[in-house]
C-alpha positions as CSV (number, residue, x, y, z in Angstrom):
1,M,11.7,-12.0,12.6
2,V,9.8,-9.9,10.0
3,L,11.1,-12.1,7.2
4,I,9.8,-15.2,9.1
5,V,6.3,-13.7,9.5
6,K,6.3,-12.6,5.8
7,N,7.4,-16.0,4.6
8,F,5.0,-17.9,6.9
9,M,2.0,-15.8,5.9
10,S,2.9,-16.0,2.2
11,G,3.4,-19.8,2.3
12,F,0.4,-20.3,4.5
13,S,-1.9,-18.4,2.1
14,K,-0.7,-20.4,-0.9
15,T,-1.1,-23.8,0.6
16,N,-4.3,-23.0,2.6
17,F,-6.1,-20.7,0.1
18,L,-9.5,-21.9,1.3
19,I,-9.0,-20.7,4.9
20,D,-10.0,-17.1,5.6
21,I,-7.1,-15.7,7.7
22,N,-8.6,-12.2,7.8
23,P,-10.1,-12.6,11.4
24,L,-6.7,-13.7,12.7
25,K,-4.9,-10.9,10.7
26,D,-7.3,-8.3,12.2
27,L,-6.7,-9.7,15.7
28,A,-2.9,-9.6,15.1
29,V,-3.1,-6.0,13.9
30,K,-5.2,-4.9,16.9
31,S,-2.9,-6.7,19.3
32,L,0.3,-5.2,17.8
33,E,-1.2,-1.7,17.8
34,K,-2.1,-2.2,21.5
35,V,1.5,-3.4,22.2
36,L,2.9,-0.1,20.7
37,T,0.5,2.2,22.7
38,P,2.4,3.9,25.5
39,N,0.8,3.7,29.0
40,L,-1.6,0.9,27.7
41,S,0.9,-1.9,27.2
42,E,3.1,-3.2,30.0
43,L,5.3,-4.7,27.3
44,N,5.9,-1.3,25.6
45,D,6.4,0.4,29.0
46,S,9.0,-2.2,30.1
47,W,11.0,-1.7,26.9
48,L,11.1,2.1,27.3
49,D,14.1,1.9,29.6
50,E,16.0,-0.6,27.5
51,E,18.9,0.2,25.2
52,F,17.3,-1.5,22.3
53,Y,13.8,0.1,22.6
54,F,13.8,1.8,19.2
55,E,15.0,-1.4,17.5
56,W,12.3,-3.4,19.2
57,K,9.7,-0.9,18.3
58,S,10.8,-0.8,14.7
59,N,10.6,-4.6,14.5
60,I,7.0,-4.5,15.9
61,E,6.1,-1.8,13.4
62,Q,7.5,-3.7,10.5
63,I,5.5,-6.8,11.5
64,L,2.4,-4.7,11.9
65,K,2.8,-3.2,8.4
66,R,3.2,-6.7,6.9
67,F,0.0,-7.8,8.5
68,Q,-1.8,-4.7,7.3
69,N,-0.6,-5.3,3.7
70,I,-2.0,-8.9,3.6
71,G,-5.1,-9.3,1.4
């Protein structure tokens, strides 16, 4: 999933270089940070009891880092 986001954003930026994606990037970063916040996100809370919670959380953190490193 991380690779898909990275490739999409890289390809999108190259072919649509006149479009400012920073407002969308900022919204994505804020949203992913909120998803990772305990007791604030039902999504995070629902994963807490799952076997693959740490894998799920790691994937979200990787996507978040990729967005933070764009432009």
